[in-house]
C-alpha positions as a Markdown table, in Angstrom:
| # | Residue | x | y | z |
|---|---|---|---|---|
| 1 | Unk | -27.0 | -13.7 | 66.1 |
| 2 | Unk | -26.6 | -10.4 | 64.3 |
| 3 | Unk | -26.1 | -10.4 | 60.5 |
| 4 | Unk | -23.2 | -8.4 | 59.1 |
| 5 | Unk | -23.9 | -5.4 | 57.0 |
| 6 | Unk | -23.8 | -6.0 | 53.3 |
| 7 | Unk | -20.8 | -4.8 | 51.5 |
| 8 | Unk | -21.2 | -1.8 | 49.2 |
| 9 | Unk | -21.4 | -2.7 | 45.5 |
| 10 | Unk | -18.8 | -1.3 | 43.2 |
| 11 | Unk | -17.8 | -1.7 | 39.5 |
| 12 | Unk | -14.2 | -1.6 | 38.3 |
| 13 | Unk | -13.8 | -1.0 | 34.6 |
| 14 | Unk | -10.6 | -3.0 | 34.1 |
| 15 | Unk | -8.4 | -5.6 | 35.9 |
| 16 | Unk | -5.8 | -4.0 | 38.2 |
| 17 | Unk | -2.6 | -5.2 | 39.8 |
| 18 | Unk | -3.6 | -8.1 | 42.1 |
| 19 | Unk | -2.8 | -6.3 | 45.4 |
| 20 | Unk | -5.3 | -3.5 | 44.5 |
| 21 | Unk | -8.0 | -5.9 | 43.5 |
| 22 | Unk | -7.6 | -7.7 | 46.8 |
| 23 | Unk | -7.9 | -4.4 | 48.7 |
| 24 | Unk | -11.2 | -3.7 | 47.1 |
| 25 | Unk | -12.5 | -7.2 | 47.5 |
| 26 | Unk | -11.9 | -7.1 | 51.2 |
| 27 | Unk | -14.6 | -4.5 | 51.9 |
| 28 | Unk | -16.7 | -4.3 | 48.8 |
| 29 | Unk | -18.9 | -6.5 | 46.6 |
| 30 | Unk | -17.0 | -5.9 | 43.4 |
| 31 | Unk | -17.3 | -6.8 | 39.7 |
| 32 | Unk | -14.2 | -6.3 | 37.5 |
| 33 | Unk | -14.5 | -5.9 | 33.8 |
| 34 | Unk | -12.0 | -8.5 | 32.6 |
| 35 | Unk | -11.7 | -7.7 | 28.8 |
| 36 | Unk | -8.9 | -5.7 | 27.3 |
| 37 | Unk | -11.1 | -3.1 | 25.7 |
| 38 | Unk | -13.2 | -0.7 | 27.8 |
| 39 | Unk | -16.8 | -1.8 | 28.7 |
| 40 | Unk | -19.2 | -0.6 | 26.0 |
| 41 | Unk | -21.3 | 2.4 | 27.0 |
| 42 | Unk | -24.4 | 0.4 | 27.4 |
| 43 | Unk | -22.7 | -2.1 | 29.6 |
| 44 | Unk | -21.1 | 0.6 | 31.7 |
| 45 | Unk | -24.4 | 2.2 | 32.4 |
| 46 | Unk | -25.9 | -1.2 | 33.2 |
| 47 | Unk | -23.1 | -2.0 | 35.7 |
| 48 | Unk | -23.3 | 1.2 | 37.6 |
| 49 | Unk | -27.1 | 1.3 | 38.1 |
| 50 | Unk | -27.0 | -0.4 | 41.5 |
| 51 | Unk | -23.4 | 0.6 | 42.4 |
| 52 | Unk | -22.2 | 2.9 | 45.1 |
| 53 | Unk | -18.7 | 3.2 | 43.6 |
| 54 | Unk | -17.1 | 3.2 | 40.2 |
| 55 | Unk | -13.4 | 2.9 | 39.5 |
| 56 | Unk | -12.9 | 4.3 | 36.0 |
| 57 | Unk | -10.2 | 4.8 | 33.4 |
| 58 | Unk | -9.7 | 7.7 | 31.1 |
| 59 | Unk | -11.4 | 5.7 | 28.4 |
| 60 | Unk | -14.7 | 5.6 | 30.4 |
| 61 | Unk | -17.0 | 8.6 | 29.9 |
| 62 | Unk | -18.6 | 9.5 | 33.2 |
| 63 | Unk | -21.2 | 12.1 | 32.2 |
| 64 | Unk | -24.5 | 13.4 | 33.5 |
| 65 | Unk | -26.5 | 10.7 | 31.8 |
| 66 | Unk | -24.5 | 7.9 | 33.4 |
| 67 | Unk | -24.9 | 9.5 | 36.8 |
| 68 | Unk | -28.6 | 9.8 | 36.3 |
| 69 | Unk | -28.7 | 6.1 | 35.7 |
| 70 | Unk | -26.7 | 5.5 | 39.0 |
| 71 | Unk | -28.8 | 7.0 | 41.8 |
| 72 | Unk | -26.7 | 5.2 | 44.5 |
| 73 | Unk | -23.3 | 6.3 | 43.2 |
| 74 | Unk | -21.2 | 7.9 | 45.9 |
| 75 | Unk | -17.7 | 8.0 | 44.4 |
| 76 | Unk | -16.0 | 7.9 | 41.0 |
| 77 | Unk | -12.4 | 6.9 | 41.5 |
| 78 | Unk | -10.5 | 7.7 | 38.4 |
| 79 | Unk | -7.3 | 5.7 | 37.8 |
| 80 | Unk | -5.3 | 8.6 | 36.4 |
| 81 | Unk | -4.0 | 12.0 | 37.3 |
| 82 | Unk | -6.3 | 13.6 | 34.8 |
| 83 | Unk | -10.1 | 13.5 | 35.0 |
| 84 | Unk | -11.3 | 15.1 | 31.8 |
| 85 | Unk | -13.4 | 11.9 | 31.2 |
| 86 | Unk | -15.5 | 12.8 | 34.2 |
| 87 | Unk | -18.1 | 15.6 | 34.3 |
| 88 | Unk | -17.0 | 16.9 | 37.7 |
| 89 | Unk | -19.5 | 19.8 | 38.0 |
| 90 | Unk | -22.4 | 17.3 | 37.3 |
| 91 | Unk | -20.9 | 14.9 | 39.9 |
| 92 | Unk | -20.7 | 17.7 | 42.4 |
| 93 | Unk | -24.4 | 18.6 | 41.9 |
| 94 | Unk | -25.3 | 15.1 | 42.7 |
| 95 | Unk | -23.1 | 14.8 | 45.8 |
| 96 | Unk | -20.8 | 12.3 | 44.0 |
| 97 | Unk | -17.1 | 12.4 | 45.0 |
| 98 | Unk | -14.6 | 12.4 | 42.2 |
| 99 | Unk | -11.0 | 11.3 | 42.9 |
| 100 | Unk | -7.7 | 10.9 | 41.0 |
| 101 | Unk | -4.2 | 9.4 | 41.5 |
| 102 | Unk | -1.8 | 12.4 | 41.5 |
| 103 | Unk | 1.8 | 12.5 | 42.4 |
| 104 | Unk | 2.8 | 8.9 | 42.0 |
| 105 | Unk | 3.3 | 9.0 | 38.3 |
| 106 | Unk | 5.3 | 12.2 | 38.1 |
| 107 | Unk | 8.8 | 10.8 | 37.9 |
| 108 | Unk | 7.8 | 7.9 | 35.7 |
| 109 | Unk | 6.1 | 10.2 | 33.2 |
| 110 | Unk | 9.1 | 12.5 | 33.1 |
| 111 | Unk | 11.3 | 9.5 | 32.4 |
| 112 | Unk | 9.2 | 8.7 | 29.3 |
| 113 | Unk | 9.1 | 12.3 | 28.1 |
| 114 | Unk | 12.9 | 12.4 | 28.2 |
| 115 | Unk | 13.1 | 9.0 | 26.6 |
| 116 | Unk | 10.9 | 10.2 | 23.7 |
| 117 | Unk | 13.1 | 13.3 | 23.4 |
| 118 | Unk | 16.2 | 11.1 | 23.1 |
| 119 | Unk | 14.6 | 8.5 | 20.9 |
| 120 | Unk | 13.1 | 11.0 | 18.4 |
| 121 | Unk | 16.1 | 13.3 | 18.2 |
| 122 | Unk | 18.7 | 10.5 | 17.9 |
| 123 | Unk | 16.4 | 8.5 | 15.6 |
| 124 | Unk | 16.7 | 5.4 | 17.8 |
| 125 | Unk | 13.5 | 3.5 | 16.6 |
| 126 | Unk | 14.3 | 4.4 | 13.0 |
| 127 | Unk | 17.8 | 3.0 | 13.5 |
| 128 | Unk | 16.4 | -0.2 | 15.1 |
| 129 | Unk | 14.1 | -0.7 | 12.1 |
| 130 | Unk | 17.0 | 0.0 | 9.7 |
| 131 | Unk | 19.0 | -2.8 | 11.3 |
| 132 | Unk | 16.1 | -5.3 | 11.5 |
| 133 | Unk | 15.3 | -4.7 | 7.8 |
| 134 | Unk | 18.8 | -5.8 | 6.8 |
| 135 | Unk | 19.7 | -2.4 | 5.5 |
| 136 | Unk | 22.9 | -1.9 | 7.7 |
| 137 | Unk | 25.8 | -2.5 | 5.3 |
| 138 | Unk | 28.6 | -0.3 | 6.8 |
| 139 | Unk | 29.4 | 2.7 | 9.0 |
| 140 | Unk | 28.8 | 6.0 | 7.2 |
| 141 | Unk | 29.5 | 9.6 | 8.1 |
| 142 | Unk | 26.0 | 10.7 | 7.0 |
| 143 | Unk | 24.0 | 7.6 | 8.4 |
| 144 | Unk | 21.0 | 8.5 | 10.5 |
| 145 | Unk | 22.2 | 11.9 | 11.6 |
| 146 | Unk | 20.1 | 13.4 | 14.5 |
| 147 | Unk | 20.1 | 16.3 | 16.9 |
| 148 | Unk | 22.2 | 16.6 | 20.1 |
| 149 | Unk | 20.3 | 16.7 | 23.4 |
| 150 | Unk | 23.2 | 17.8 | 25.6 |
| 151 | Unk | 23.7 | 21.6 | 25.8 |
| 152 | Unk | 20.5 | 22.2 | 23.8 |
| 153 | Unk | 17.6 | 24.4 | 24.9 |
| 154 | Unk | 14.5 | 22.7 | 26.2 |
| 155 | Unk | 11.1 | 24.5 | 26.3 |
| 156 | Unk | 8.6 | 23.1 | 28.8 |
| 157 | Unk | 5.0 | 24.1 | 28.3 |
| 158 | Unk | 3.3 | 23.7 | 31.7 |
| 159 | Unk | 5.6 | 23.8 | 34.8 |
| 160 | Unk | 3.7 | 21.5 | 37.1 |
| 161 | Unk | 5.1 | 18.5 | 38.9 |
| 162 | Unk | 5.9 | 16.6 | 35.7 |
| 163 | Unk | 7.4 | 19.7 | 34.0 |
| 164 | Unk | 9.6 | 20.3 | 37.0 |
| 165 | Unk | 10.7 | 16.7 | 37.1 |
| 166 | Unk | 11.7 | 17.0 | 33.4 |
| 167 | Unk | 13.6 | 20.2 | 34.1 |
| 168 | Unk | 15.7 | 18.3 | 36.7 |
| 169 | Unk | 16.6 | 15.6 | 34.2 |
| 170 | Unk | 17.5 | 18.2 | 31.5 |
| 171 | Unk | 20.0 | 19.9 | 33.8 |
| 172 | Unk | 21.9 | 16.6 | 33.9 |
| 173 | Unk | 22.4 | 16.9 | 30.2 |
| 174 | Unk | 23.6 | 20.6 | 30.5 |
| 175 | Unk | 20.4 | 21.9 | 28.9 |
| 176 | Unk | 19.1 | 25.4 | 29.2 |
| 177 | Unk | 15.5 | 25.2 | 30.3 |
| 178 | Unk | 12.8 | 27.7 | 29.3 |
| 179 | Unk | 9.2 | 27.4 | 30.4 |
| 180 | Unk | 5.8 | 28.9 | 29.8 |
| 181 | Unk | 2.8 | 28.5 | 32.1 |
| 182 | Unk | -0.3 | 30.6 | 32.6 |
| 183 | Unk | 0.8 | 31.0 | 36.2 |
| 184 | Unk | 4.5 | 32.1 | 36.7 |
| 185 | Unk | 6.3 | 29.7 | 39.1 |
| 186 | Unk | 8.9 | 32.0 | 40.7 |
| 187 | Unk | 9.8 | 29.4 | 43.3 |
| 188 | Unk | 10.5 | 26.8 | 40.7 |
| 189 | Unk | 12.6 | 29.3 | 38.7 |
| 190 | Unk | 14.9 | 29.8 | 41.7 |
| 191 | Unk | 15.0 | 26.1 | 42.7 |
| 192 | Unk | 15.6 | 24.7 | 39.3 |
| 193 | Unk | 17.3 | 27.6 | 37.5 |
| 194 | Unk | 14.7 | 27.7 | 34.7 |
| 195 | Unk | 13.7 | 30.9 | 32.8 |
| 196 | Unk | 10.1 | 32.0 | 32.4 |
| 197 | Unk | 9.4 | 33.3 | 28.8 |
| 198 | Unk | 6.4 | 34.1 | 26.7 |
| 199 | Unk | 4.8 | 31.3 | 24.7 |
| 200 | Unk | 6.0 | 32.9 | 21.4 |
| 201 | Unk | 9.6 | 33.1 | 22.6 |
| 202 | Unk | 9.6 | 29.5 | 23.8 |
| 203 | Unk | 8.4 | 28.3 | 20.4 |
| 204 | Unk | 11.1 | 30.4 | 18.6 |
| 205 | Unk | 14.1 | 29.6 | 20.8 |
| 206 | Unk | 13.7 | 25.9 | 21.9 |
| 207 | Unk | 15.5 | 23.0 | 20.4 |
| 208 | Unk | 13.1 | 20.7 | 22.2 |
| 209 | Unk | 9.5 | 21.4 | 23.3 |
| 210 | Unk | 7.7 | 19.2 | 25.8 |
| 211 | Unk | 4.1 | 19.6 | 26.7 |
| 212 | Unk | 2.8 | 19.2 | 30.3 |
| 213 | Unk | -0.5 | 21.0 | 30.5 |
| 214 | Unk | -4.0 | 19.8 | 31.3 |
| 215 | Unk | -6.6 | 19.4 | 28.6 |
| 216 | Unk | -9.1 | 22.3 | 28.8 |
| 217 | Unk | -11.1 | 24.3 | 26.3 |
| 218 | Unk | -8.2 | 26.8 | 26.3 |
| 219 | Unk | -5.5 | 24.2 | 25.6 |
| 220 | Unk | -7.5 | 22.2 | 22.9 |
| 221 | Unk | -5.3 | 22.3 | 19.8 |
| 222 | Unk | -2.9 | 24.7 | 21.5 |
| 223 | Unk | -0.3 | 23.4 | 19.0 |
| 224 | Unk | -1.4 | 23.8 | 15.4 |
| 225 | Unk | 0.0 | 25.0 | 12.1 |
| 226 | Unk | 0.8 | 28.5 | 13.3 |
| 227 | Unk | 2.7 | 27.2 | 16.3 |
| 228 | Unk | 4.7 | 24.7 | 14.4 |
| 229 | Unk | 5.7 | 27.3 | 11.8 |
| 230 | Unk | 7.3 | 29.3 | 14.6 |
| 231 | Unk | 9.5 | 26.5 | 15.8 |
| 232 | Unk | 13.1 | 25.8 | 14.6 |
| 233 | Unk | 13.3 | 23.3 | 11.7 |
| 234 | Unk | 15.7 | 21.3 | 14.0 |
| 235 | Unk | 13.1 | 21.2 | 16.9 |
| 236 | Unk | 11.9 | 18.0 | 18.4 |
| 237 | Unk | 8.4 | 18.2 | 19.8 |
| 238 | Unk | 7.2 | 15.9 | 22.6 |
| 239 | Unk | 3.7 | 15.3 | 24.0 |
| 240 | Unk | 3.0 | 13.1 | 27.0 |
| 241 | Unk | 0.0 | 15.2 | 28.3 |
| 242 | Unk | -3.2 | 14.7 | 26.3 |
| 243 | Unk | -3.7 | 14.1 | 22.6 |
| 244 | Unk | -6.2 | 16.8 | 21.7 |
| 245 | Unk | -3.7 | 19.5 | 22.9 |
| 246 | Unk | -2.1 | 19.0 | 19.5 |
| 247 | Unk | -3.6 | 19.2 | 16.1 |
| 248 | Unk | -2.1 | 16.0 | 14.8 |
| 249 | Unk | -2.8 | 16.8 | 11.2 |
| 250 | Unk | -0.9 | 20.0 | 11.5 |
| 251 | Unk | 1.9 | 18.1 | 13.2 |
| 252 | Unk | 1.9 | 15.7 | 10.3 |
| 253 | Unk | 2.3 | 18.5 | 7.8 |
| 254 | Unk | 5.0 | 20.2 | 9.9 |
| 255 | Unk | 7.0 | 17.0 | 9.9 |
| 256 | Unk | 6.3 | 16.1 | 6.3 |
| 257 | Unk | 7.4 | 19.6 | 5.2 |
| 258 | Unk | 10.5 | 19.7 | 7.5 |
| 259 | Unk | 9.2 | 22.6 | 9.5 |
| 260 | Unk | 10.4 | 20.6 | 12.5 |
| 261 | Unk | 12.8 | 17.7 | 12.8 |
| 262 | Unk | 10.9 | 15.1 | 14.8 |
| 263 | Unk | 8.3 | 14.3 | 17.3 |
| 264 | Unk | 7.7 | 11.9 | 20.2 |
| 265 | Unk | 4.1 | 11.2 | 21.2 |
| 266 | Unk | 2.7 | 9.1 | 24.0 |
| 267 | Unk | -0.8 | 10.5 | 23.5 |
| 268 | Unk | -2.7 | 11.2 | 20.2 |
| 269 | Unk | -6.0 | 12.4 | 18.8 |
| 270 | Unk | -7.8 | 10.1 | 18.2 |
| 271 | Unk | -6.5 | 7.5 | 20.6 |
| 272 | Unk | -5.6 | 4.9 | 19.5 |
| 273 | Unk | -4.5 | 6.1 | 16.1 |
| 274 | Unk | -6.1 | 4.2 | 13.2 |
| 275 | Unk | -3.6 | 2.1 | 11.3 |
| 276 | Unk | -4.0 | 4.3 | 8.2 |
| 277 | Unk | -3.3 | 7.6 | 10.0 |
| 278 | Unk | -0.7 | 9.7 | 8.1 |
| 279 | Unk | 1.6 | 10.1 | 11.1 |
| 280 | Unk | 2.3 | 6.4 | 11.1 |
| 281 | Unk | 3.8 | 6.7 | 7.6 |
| 282 | Unk | 6.6 | 9.1 | 8.9 |
| 283 | Unk | 10.0 | 7.9 | 10.1 |
| 284 | Unk | 10.5 | 11.2 | 12.0 |
| 285 | Unk | 7.8 | 10.5 | 14.7 |
| 286 | Unk | 8.0 | 8.1 | 17.6 |
| 287 | Unk | 4.6 | 7.0 | 19.0 |
| 288 | Unk | 4.0 | 5.0 | 22.1 |
| 289 | Unk | 0.6 | 3.7 | 23.2 |
| 290 | Unk | -0.1 | 6.0 | 26.2 |
| 291 | Unk | 2.4 | 4.3 | 28.5 |
| 292 | Unk | 4.0 | 7.2 | 30.3 |
| 293 | Unk | 3.0 | 5.7 | 33.7 |
| 294 | Unk | 3.6 | 2.1 | 32.7 |
| 295 | Unk | 6.2 | 0.9 | 35.1 |
| 296 | Unk | 5.4 | -2.0 | 37.5 |
| 297 | Unk | 6.0 | 0.2 | 40.6 |
| 298 | Unk | 4.0 | 3.2 | 39.4 |
| 299 | Unk | 1.0 | 1.4 | 38.0 |
| 300 | Unk | 0.8 | -0.6 | 41.3 |
| 301 | Unk | 0.9 | 2.6 | 43.4 |
| 302 | Unk | -1.8 | 4.2 | 41.2 |
| 303 | Unk | -4.0 | 1.1 | 41.6 |
| 304 | Unk | -3.6 | 1.1 | 45.4 |
| 305 | Unk | -4.4 | 4.8 | 45.5 |
| 306 | Unk | -7.5 | 4.4 | 43.3 |
| 307 | Unk | -8.6 | 1.4 | 45.4 |
| 308 | Unk | -8.2 | 3.4 | 48.6 |
| 309 | Unk | -10.2 | 6.3 | 47.1 |
| 310 | Unk | -12.9 | 4.0 | 46.1 |
| 311 | Unk | -13.1 | 2.1 | 49.4 |
| 312 | Unk | -13.1 | 5.3 | 51.4 |
| 313 | Unk | -15.8 | 6.9 | 49.3 |
| 314 | Unk | -18.3 | 4.0 | 49.5 |
| 315 | Unk | -17.8 | 3.7 | 53.3 |
| 316 | Unk | -18.6 | 7.4 | 53.9 |
| 317 | Unk | -15.0 | 8.6 | 54.4 |
| 318 | Unk | -13.6 | 11.6 | 52.5 |
| 319 | Unk | -10.9 | 10.2 | 50.1 |
| 320 | Unk | -7.4 | 11.6 | 50.3 |
| 321 | Unk | -7.4 | 12.6 | 46.6 |
| 322 | Unk | -10.8 | 14.4 | 46.3 |
| 323 | Unk | -10.8 | 16.7 | 43.3 |
| 324 | Unk | -14.2 | 18.3 | 44.1 |
| 325 | Unk | -14.1 | 19.0 | 47.9 |
| 326 | Unk | -17.2 | 21.3 | 47.5 |
| 327 | Unk | -19.1 | 18.0 | 47.0 |
| 328 | Unk | -19.3 | 17.7 | 50.8 |
| 329 | Unk | -21.7 | 20.6 | 51.0 |
| 330 | Unk | -23.7 | 19.4 | 48.0 |
| 331 | Unk | -24.0 | 16.0 | 49.6 |
| 332 | Unk | -25.2 | 17.5 | 52.9 |
| 333 | Unk | -27.8 | 19.6 | 51.1 |
| 334 | Unk | -29.0 | 16.5 | 49.1 |
| 335 | Unk | -29.5 | 14.6 | 52.3 |
| 336 | Unk | -31.2 | 17.5 | 54.0 |
| 337 | Unk | -28.4 | 18.0 | 56.6 |
């Protein structure tokens, strides 16, 4: 009799939709972290020491020190489009593949961005609280007045997949769409009838501003006091990208001093916000707990994609969603090929 080869050992930092967990269990020796909060740093390092694969979330810092403690690690499968929690250059040096889950959450994230625009500008959560508190006495001509979305001007910062998806939704409301990106997207301009403008003009002319850029050193606190002062005092600001792109204290002062009308945030800095954060005292901001991709269908697709990336990586295959393709050369050099 011949003994079967042992399954590669992997660690998954949170419970996933059942179909994805079953996919991993079929071909890997897997341990799932079953608690709601992320595994503590010390625990995460302990769990990856003998692992060949790690399925991580944005809340899990995968840095050089962790990789040094995991000499057998072949792949980090990040359950997100972004991967700013992973030190990709350090992974590449060590021949570790890094993957993400792009594409599947585009439409769902655009849905939430538009929902935040609508909710903040028409004061929907505020109205709901008003009713539940027993304050609704009668109809009044000045009660909870908001800003119109239809026929307004939307400024999109970052015209990638999600930005383009939001532009399509905006046209259904008769909105004029402006955009700014470090790379001009002429094909998108023609396809979606959107206008490329400077960052300064977008800030000045937009009734709504929605952020869809990656978090990089260049975009850290891209929106601060100076930028909010350039916006219309009727503007609604939306961020579904990454929290640190916005200086939230500057945003608080902009809202508090009526420099802008409202804001809708799915991401914050820090995340989660502490219960005493000043933004939470304002009626003019709508905040959701990083749920842009949180539909049953989308989270399941993300989980299956992350599972496939993980399984392929530990079994020596190149995952479909490899964010550091140059790792293949580093891996060959490390093995002496």
